[in-house]
One Martini backbone bead per residue (centre of mass of N, CA, C, O) as a GRO file, in nm:
protein
  179
    1MET     BB    1 -23.238  14.257  -6.163
    2ASP     BB    2 -23.320  14.373  -5.839
    3LEU     BB    3 -23.050  14.524  -5.774
    4LEU     BB    4 -23.118  14.777  -5.944
    5GLY     BB    5 -23.274  14.932  -5.732
    6MET     BB    6 -23.028  15.017  -5.576
    7LEU     BB    7 -22.914  15.202  -5.799
    8ARG     BB    8 -23.138  15.415  -5.787
    9LYS     BB    9 -23.069  15.521  -5.506
   10PHE     BB   10 -22.732  15.559  -5.524
   11GLY     BB   11 -22.611  15.625  -5.829
   12ASP     BB   12 -22.447  15.355  -5.837
   13ARG     BB   13 -22.261  15.109  -5.804
   14LEU     BB   14 -22.227  14.852  -5.563
   15GLY     BB   15 -21.901  14.809  -5.531
   16ILE     BB   16 -21.797  14.579  -5.696
   17ILE     BB   17 -21.518  14.375  -5.635
   18GLU     BB   18 -21.251  14.206  -5.649
   19PRO     BB   19 -21.156  13.949  -5.460
   20ASN     BB   20 -20.973  14.017  -5.158
   21PRO     BB   21 -20.824  14.023  -4.839
   22VAL     BB   22 -20.824  14.366  -4.823
   23SER     BB   23 -21.107  14.410  -4.907
   24PRO     BB   24 -21.400  14.528  -4.886
   25HIS     BB   25 -21.712  14.507  -4.852
   26PRO     BB   26 -21.987  14.557  -5.004
   27ASN     BB   27 -22.219  14.831  -4.941
   28LEU     BB   28 -22.533  14.958  -4.804
   29PRO     BB   29 -22.681  15.237  -4.695
   30VAL     BB   30 -22.862  15.282  -4.383
   31LYS     BB   31 -23.049  15.415  -4.108
   32ILE     BB   32 -23.231  15.149  -4.053
   33GLN     BB   33 -23.224  14.837  -3.916
   34THR     BB   34 -23.478  14.707  -4.045
   35ARG     BB   35 -23.379  14.755  -4.335
   36ALA     BB   36 -23.126  14.598  -4.329
   37VAL     BB   37 -23.259  14.321  -4.269
   38THR     BB   38 -23.433  14.323  -4.532
   39LEU     BB   39 -23.186  14.331  -4.727
   40ALA     BB   40 -23.034  14.090  -4.631
   41ASP     BB   41 -23.261  13.887  -4.695
   42ALA     BB   42 -23.280  13.952  -5.000
   43PHE     BB   43 -22.994  13.880  -5.078
   44GLY     BB   44 -23.008  13.591  -4.982
   45GLY     BB   45 -23.245  13.518  -5.178
   46LEU     BB   46 -23.049  13.589  -5.436
   47GLY     BB   47 -22.748  13.467  -5.354
   48VAL     BB   48 -22.579  13.753  -5.219
   49GLY     BB   49 -22.524  13.705  -4.929
   50GLU     BB   50 -22.385  13.759  -4.621
   51ASP     BB   51 -22.297  13.533  -4.378
   52ALA     BB   52 -22.116  13.658  -4.141
   53GLN     BB   53 -22.172  13.998  -4.199
   54PRO     BB   54 -22.434  14.169  -4.324
   55ILE     BB   55 -22.427  14.382  -4.069
   56VAL     BB   56 -22.302  14.713  -4.026
   57THR     BB   57 -22.148  14.971  -3.909
   58ALA     BB   58 -22.218  15.312  -4.010
   59GLU     BB   59 -22.230  15.607  -4.129
   60GLY     BB   60 -22.560  15.686  -4.027
   61GLY     BB   61 -22.573  15.351  -3.955
   62PHE     BB   62 -22.591  15.106  -4.207
   63GLY     BB   63 -22.449  14.814  -4.354
   64VAL     BB   64 -22.515  14.620  -4.648
   65ARG     BB   65 -22.398  14.311  -4.740
   66THR     BB   66 -22.246  14.158  -4.992
   67ALA     BB   67 -22.115  13.927  -5.165
   68PHE     BB   68 -21.861  13.773  -5.339
   69ALA     BB   69 -22.032  13.754  -5.646
   70PRO     BB   70 -21.990  13.677  -5.969
   71GLU     BB   71 -22.288  13.752  -6.064
   72LEU     BB   72 -22.227  14.079  -6.013
   73PHE     BB   73 -22.015  14.183  -6.211
   74PRO     BB   74 -22.176  14.244  -6.466
   75HIS     BB   75 -22.353  14.459  -6.331
   76ALA     BB   76 -22.129  14.651  -6.248
   77ALA     BB   77 -22.004  14.684  -6.541
   78ARG     BB   78 -22.245  14.841  -6.670
   79TRP     BB   79 -22.158  15.112  -6.487
   80THR     BB   80 -21.902  15.121  -6.666
   81ARG     BB   81 -21.649  15.354  -6.832
   82GLY     BB   82 -21.391  15.278  -6.733
   83ALA     BB   83 -21.349  15.536  -6.490
   84ASN     BB   84 -21.658  15.561  -6.533
   85GLU     BB   85 -21.992  15.633  -6.463
   86GLY     BB   86 -22.307  15.487  -6.583
   87LEU     BB   87 -22.568  15.417  -6.764
   88PRO     BB   88 -22.709  15.158  -6.871
   89PRO     BB   89 -22.818  14.990  -7.124
   90GLY     BB   90 -23.148  14.909  -7.092
   91LEU     BB   91 -23.271  15.018  -6.839
   92LEU     BB   92 -23.466  14.834  -6.597
   93LEU     BB   93 -23.733  14.856  -6.371
   94ALA     BB   94 -23.846  14.639  -6.138
   95PRO     BB   95 -24.055  14.552  -5.891
   96GLY     BB   96 -23.828  14.439  -5.708
   97GLY     BB   97 -23.646  14.696  -5.721
   98LEU     BB   98 -23.862  14.886  -5.609
   99ARG     BB   99 -23.880  14.745  -5.332
  100LEU     BB  100 -23.580  14.798  -5.258
  101TRP     BB  101 -23.608  15.107  -5.269
  102CYS     BB  102 -23.809  15.129  -5.050
  103VAL     BB  103 -23.647  15.012  -4.824
  104ALA     BB  104 -23.385  15.205  -4.861
  105GLY     BB  105 -23.551  15.503  -4.965
  106GLY     BB  106 -23.841  15.508  -4.839
  107ARG     BB  107 -24.118  15.740  -4.771
  108ALA     BB  108 -24.344  15.885  -4.590
  109ASP     BB  109 -24.550  16.178  -4.629
  110GLU     BB  110 -24.760  16.459  -4.648
  111ALA     BB  111 -24.760  16.403  -4.995
  112GLY     BB  112 -24.666  16.084  -4.977
  113TYR     BB  113 -24.408  15.924  -5.162
  114LEU     BB  114 -24.057  15.882  -5.114
  115LEU     BB  115 -23.785  15.840  -5.343
  116GLY     BB  116 -23.464  15.820  -5.303
  117THR     BB  117 -23.179  16.019  -5.400
  118ASP     BB  118 -22.873  16.172  -5.441
  119GLU     BB  119 -22.956  16.350  -5.696
  120PRO     BB  120 -23.172  16.596  -5.849
  121ASP     BB  121 -22.980  16.639  -6.154
  122ASP     BB  122 -22.917  16.354  -6.280
  123ALA     BB  123 -22.921  16.087  -6.482
  124THR     BB  124 -23.028  15.892  -6.273
  125HIS     BB  125 -23.265  16.052  -6.174
  126ARG     BB  126 -23.405  16.077  -6.454
  127ALA     BB  127 -23.427  15.761  -6.496
  128ALA     BB  128 -23.600  15.697  -6.262
  129GLY     BB  129 -23.845  15.866  -6.351
  130ALA     BB  130 -23.892  15.702  -6.616
  131GLN     BB  131 -23.935  15.425  -6.474
  132LEU     BB  132 -24.185  15.505  -6.313
  133SER     BB  133 -24.355  15.575  -6.560
  134ARG     BB  134 -24.345  15.296  -6.692
  135LEU     BB  135 -24.496  15.184  -6.417
  136GLY     BB  136 -24.729  15.408  -6.352
  137LEU     BB  137 -24.535  15.640  -6.168
  138ALA     BB  138 -24.586  15.936  -6.171
  139ALA     BB  139 -24.347  16.190  -6.077
  140VAL     BB  140 -24.190  16.422  -5.852
  141SER     BB  141 -23.939  16.619  -5.840
  142VAL     BB  142 -23.709  16.646  -5.555
  143THR     BB  143 -23.554  16.843  -5.347
  144LYS     BB  144 -23.422  16.937  -5.054
  145ARG     BB  145 -23.637  17.147  -4.983
  146GLY     BB  146 -23.873  16.909  -5.033
  147GLY     BB  147 -23.715  16.635  -4.895
  148GLY     BB  148 -23.490  16.553  -5.049
  149PRO     BB  149 -23.394  16.373  -5.275
  150GLY     BB  150 -23.642  16.272  -5.541
  151TRP     BB  151 -23.951  16.093  -5.561
  152ARG     BB  152 -24.294  16.178  -5.581
  153ILE     BB  153 -24.590  16.011  -5.471
  154SER     BB  154 -24.944  16.125  -5.463
  155SER     BB  155 -25.171  15.982  -5.569
  156ALA     BB  156 -25.397  15.743  -5.519
  157ARG     BB  157 -25.352  15.575  -5.772
  158ARG     BB  158 -25.039  15.559  -5.748
  159MET     BB  159 -25.031  15.439  -5.469
  160ARG     BB  160 -25.171  15.175  -5.535
  161ARG     BB  161 -24.966  15.090  -5.753
  162LEU     BB  162 -24.725  15.074  -5.571
  163ALA     BB  163 -24.843  14.864  -5.370
  164GLU     BB  164 -24.881  14.652  -5.595
  165LEU     BB  165 -24.575  14.624  -5.682
  166VAL     BB  166 -24.430  14.578  -5.382
  167GLY     BB  167 -24.624  14.481  -5.173
  168ASN     BB  168 -24.578  14.370  -4.878
  169ALA     BB  169 -24.480  14.451  -4.599
  170PRO     BB  170 -24.231  14.448  -4.414
  171ARG     BB  171 -24.103  14.414  -4.136
  172ASP     BB  172 -24.123  14.704  -3.961
  173ALA     BB  173 -24.231  14.936  -4.167
  174GLY     BB  174 -24.485  15.076  -4.127
  175GLU     BB  175 -24.537  15.401  -4.261
  176ASN     BB  176 -24.281  15.326  -4.482
  177TRP     BB  177 -24.528  15.201  -4.655
  178PRO     BB  178 -24.709  15.148  -4.910
  179SER     BB  179 -25.097  15.187  -4.926
   0.00000   0.00000   0.00000
């Protein structure tokens, strides 16, 4: 499912919890409102969008909510091992997930295109790099000092491949979309 691309960006499960009247809606943080709108539209297209208030103000930007959708529970459960979280077996990043990763945490910089991650040297970060390589997008791991953390794609050939995989830019993506 393409929502796994979101897991690449944030390094943990979507925060899906059993619905109850006092629990908050799960949401994904983004800094730019146009990215939040694009993610909300994508979640709606996947049938898991929040109808009432898909975008909320959050610390540092905006939160994009998903609905309490039963079809998300198995995906969230794949990321948990008892009280711990970890990579699910057989994790594969699809082009649709890569597109959502670009929307949520991608940006162009002077050296290429950076796909953000939470931590520069954890298992999720390393798995993200492996998945990029599997898609023909060998990238360089970048620490906070280098503008990350994340993975930077820099050669012209790999940039063309990234643009091919993620498709046309969403509205208002501007220079922060691979081309």
